[in-house]
C-alpha angles and dihedrals in degrees: 000000000000122000127210111232090217107040095031093212125128119250124195113242123229113234107280120227115250109265109265112240108189092114101006102081129096134155113265111291133158099194100088090217100107108137114246128207112241114232132188123235089254091057094054106124115240089230092058090048091050090048095057094040086061092039093057099033113147095001134115125245120194118205125200107211111176096153113041116192121177088252090051094049090050092050091049093050092046088052092052090047093048093053094047094098087060096049089237112169124222132205115186119193112207136178103240148000092264092063091043089053092049092053090049091051096049093044090051089057089066096038097261119142117214129198117211123207131174118229111242119227087242121029102222119183091263091058093047091048089053090049090051094049094046093047092049094047105037101035092208119061130173116203115200107215120224088248139355091255093059100053098102090043092048090048092052091049093046090049092051097046093046089046085229117194093224141012126199118205112199122201131160086240093061124199129353116286137358106301093020116252106247095218132023123189103204092203086073107022104034094110095046095046090048092052092049093050093046088052092056092044099258101110090142093063099074094047088051091052094047089052092053093045095048088047091060107276111147091214144345124223122213114200144130116281094246089053097059094106095048091045094052100039105041136064094226094044123184103256139026131295113218121205135173106216132292094060097119123039132186117241142162114261117254131213087249088062095057097095090051090045091051089050093051094049093045092054091046089055092047090051092049093244095113132033118246114280132190119237092254091054089052092048090048088051091050092048091068096022134115129223129207101220133191102246097219099047107019091234115151117252094179143341137213133183135209115219112200107144093087097040108024095104087060090050091247135125130191126224102234130194098350105182138148137199116249095230087072102042107136092029091102093241094137092053091044091054096047095045088050092051092050089053091049090050088055092049095052093046103253117154097211147355128223134192132197123202142161094205120100090205091053090048092054089047094054091049090053088053092059099264120134127214117250135181119270088247092068092060114086113273090235090071092067099048107121090357115158105257093216091053091045092060089060098039119121123192129215129189136194126178113231 
């Protein structure tokens, strides 16, 4: 179920399309520094658009728009138009009436009505009530901040008081880093991000993000104004997603997840990260597997399996099909999955876990999680029965006592 933060009433969700994976897959990594391929709004796949329309159905997105170029206004209006089938509400906070008027004009060209409100110096309950009613009734609202300098602060306040699901902070500098980190967990990176933003003259962005997150937003996106559409409608995005803990949770996989798990594994095989697996092998992996799941939506950020049938008598288990979706690189989903699997191994009495990979990134990841590399001879012989010789030549093995 998806709940509207304004009405508070449950709405049934239409079935969501399976997350497209053609450029959304990477081996497990918790660095958040995986390069992403930039795409234009015209290249956004229809499947990704459909996914995010369903993902944000009936919710409210607040956009901070302190610098409004023509390209940025066009991207904002295209985003509003693209989310119309899902009844997603938008509140854009802008620096002055001229920018508000330009948004109204561009939106009118595609048949979108926009309500304009002025931010009071002090937000009394009556002003907030008017904002709630206008947002609920009009779907698209532009709030004119009291000054250009207060746009991010006003957006953060508005997001918190509306209990908006998401806020987008736009800034000409875009996301954090070059290339931008796709995902930034502020519980770990708040100080580093704050220093970077202060250095580029944007000290007010992080406090605005913290206000929105503490007010109930599941995440805050930081991107350039002209990248809003790509940021909201694609898995890779163009900026950085900021969160404040509790965004990803560890759960058992469900039978309803099997199609998504099959798609994840199939893409991993195609990318050369995973060895080919039959449908039965994938299902068997899912039976005892774990999922890293986005808390608000239930959408899978990664999966991992535990193989014990071939090695259980030796007290061993194999980490099978560990893979994460690139949208959540840096969210720690890979580490969450492996740590959860280690705990499960202890619970069922296994003495150790091992993993085999041909990916240097995955190898570095296992070393960071406390595994140590071992010769292939130390892995049970059953692992190598029918194993592809070409892949065997590249295989590296990692071991961790439970």
